[in-house]
C-alpha positions as a Markdown table, in Angstrom:
| # | Residue | x | y | z |
|---|---|---|---|---|
| 1 | Met | -21.7 | 0.8 | -8.5 |
| 2 | Ser | -19.4 | -1.5 | -10.4 |
| 3 | Val | -16.0 | -2.7 | -9.2 |
| 4 | Glu | -14.4 | -0.8 | -12.1 |
| 5 | Thr | -15.9 | 2.5 | -10.9 |
| 6 | Lys | -14.1 | 1.9 | -7.6 |
| 7 | Ala | -10.6 | 1.6 | -9.2 |
| 8 | Leu | -8.2 | 4.5 | -8.6 |
| 9 | Pro | -7.0 | 6.5 | -11.6 |
| 10 | Ile | -3.4 | 6.2 | -12.9 |
| 11 | Pro | -1.4 | 9.1 | -11.3 |
| 12 | Asp | -0.7 | 12.1 | -13.6 |
| 13 | Pro | 3.1 | 11.9 | -13.1 |
| 14 | Ala | 3.0 | 8.3 | -14.4 |
| 15 | Leu | 1.0 | 9.4 | -17.5 |
| 16 | Gln | 3.3 | 12.4 | -18.1 |
| 17 | His | 6.5 | 10.4 | -17.8 |
| 18 | Gly | 8.5 | 10.8 | -21.0 |
| 19 | Asn | 8.9 | 7.1 | -21.6 |
| 20 | Leu | 5.8 | 5.1 | -20.9 |
| 21 | Asp | 7.8 | 1.9 | -21.3 |
| 22 | Glu | 9.3 | 2.7 | -17.9 |
| 23 | Val | 5.8 | 3.1 | -16.3 |
| 24 | Ile | 4.9 | -0.2 | -14.5 |
| 25 | Glu | 2.0 | -0.9 | -12.1 |
| 26 | Leu | 3.6 | -2.8 | -9.2 |
| 27 | Ile | 0.6 | -3.6 | -7.0 |
| 28 | Arg | -3.1 | -3.5 | -7.1 |
| 29 | Val | -4.8 | -4.0 | -3.7 |
| 30 | Trp | -8.5 | -4.4 | -3.0 |
| 31 | Trp | -10.1 | -4.4 | 0.4 |
| 32 | Val | -12.6 | -7.3 | 0.4 |
| 33 | Gly | -14.7 | -7.6 | 3.6 |
| 34 | Glu | -12.1 | -7.7 | 6.3 |
| 35 | Arg | -9.0 | -8.6 | 4.3 |
| 36 | Pro | -6.9 | -7.2 | 1.5 |
| 37 | Gln | -6.5 | -9.0 | -1.8 |
| 38 | Ala | -3.6 | -8.1 | -4.0 |
| 39 | Ile | -1.8 | -8.8 | -7.3 |
| 40 | Ile | 1.9 | -8.0 | -7.1 |
| 41 | Arg | 4.4 | -7.5 | -9.9 |
| 42 | Pro | 8.0 | -7.7 | -8.4 |
| 43 | Ala | 9.4 | -5.4 | -11.1 |
| 44 | Pro | 12.3 | -3.8 | -9.1 |
| 45 | Lys | 15.3 | -6.1 | -9.6 |
| 46 | Asp | 16.6 | -5.5 | -6.0 |
| 47 | Pro | 14.1 | -6.9 | -3.4 |
| 48 | Lys | 15.4 | -4.3 | -0.9 |
| 49 | Leu | 13.5 | -1.7 | -3.0 |
| 50 | Ala | 10.3 | -3.5 | -2.0 |
| 51 | Gly | 11.0 | -2.3 | 1.6 |
| 52 | Ala | 11.6 | 1.3 | 0.3 |
| 53 | Ile | 8.3 | 1.1 | -1.6 |
| 54 | Leu | 6.4 | -0.1 | 1.5 |
| 55 | Ala | 7.9 | 2.6 | 3.6 |
| 56 | Glu | 6.8 | 5.3 | 1.1 |
| 57 | Leu | 3.4 | 3.7 | 1.0 |
| 58 | Ala | 3.1 | 3.9 | 4.8 |
| 59 | Tyr | 4.1 | 7.6 | 4.7 |
| 60 | Asn | 1.6 | 8.3 | 2.0 |
| 61 | Phe | -1.2 | 6.4 | 3.8 |
| 62 | Ser | -0.5 | 8.6 | 6.9 |
| 63 | Arg | -0.9 | 11.7 | 4.8 |
| 64 | Ala | -4.1 | 10.4 | 3.3 |
| 65 | Tyr | -5.5 | 9.6 | 6.7 |
| 66 | Glu | -4.7 | 13.2 | 7.7 |
| 67 | Ala | -6.3 | 14.7 | 4.6 |
| 68 | Asn | -9.3 | 12.5 | 4.3 |
| 69 | Val | -10.1 | 11.3 | 7.8 |
| 70 | Gly | -8.8 | 14.1 | 9.9 |
| 71 | Leu | -6.3 | 12.0 | 11.8 |
| 72 | Asp | -3.0 | 13.5 | 12.9 |
| 73 | Arg | -0.4 | 12.4 | 10.3 |
| 74 | Glu | 2.2 | 11.3 | 12.9 |
| 75 | Glu | -0.4 | 9.4 | 15.0 |
| 76 | Ala | -1.7 | 7.7 | 11.8 |
| 77 | Phe | 1.9 | 6.8 | 10.8 |
| 78 | Gln | 2.5 | 5.3 | 14.3 |
| 79 | Gln | -0.7 | 3.2 | 14.0 |
| 80 | Ile | 0.5 | 2.0 | 10.6 |
| 81 | Leu | 3.8 | 1.0 | 12.1 |
| 82 | Asn | 2.1 | -0.8 | 15.0 |
| 83 | Gly | -0.1 | -2.7 | 12.6 |
| 84 | Trp | 3.0 | -3.7 | 10.6 |
| 85 | Glu | 4.7 | -5.0 | 13.7 |
| 86 | Glu | 1.6 | -6.9 | 14.9 |
| 87 | Ala | 1.2 | -8.5 | 11.4 |
| 88 | His | 4.8 | -9.6 | 11.5 |
| 89 | Arg | 4.4 | -11.2 | 15.0 |
| 90 | Leu | 1.3 | -13.0 | 13.8 |
| 91 | Ala | 3.0 | -14.2 | 10.6 |
| 92 | Ala | 6.0 | -15.5 | 12.6 |
| 93 | Gly | 3.7 | -17.4 | 14.9 |
| 94 | Gly | 2.0 | -19.1 | 12.0 |
| 95 | Gly | -1.0 | -16.7 | 11.8 |
| 96 | Gln | -0.1 | -15.9 | 8.2 |
| 97 | Gly | -0.3 | -12.2 | 8.7 |
| 98 | Glu | -3.9 | -12.1 | 9.9 |
| 99 | Thr | -4.7 | -9.3 | 12.2 |
| 100 | Ala | -7.6 | -9.1 | 14.7 |
């Protein structure tokens, strides 16, 4: 299996948007061994929107864990929040966001 075959498709709403000039990929994240690798395009002009995007991603991850893994959505969401808080504590302590 090639890396390309593991890539996710572009979402239908993005492809069906009336003006494709307004459709921008913001982040591509790959899980490599035990760590994520990402390329980020900070397209939103207001950095506060990055927080809103991350919050929506956390919610969507919890729904995906429910649908694909069978975890309770609320429990998955809480675990995501716990992981977020742990990563922040480690980053503040000089661990550069590494989680155990």
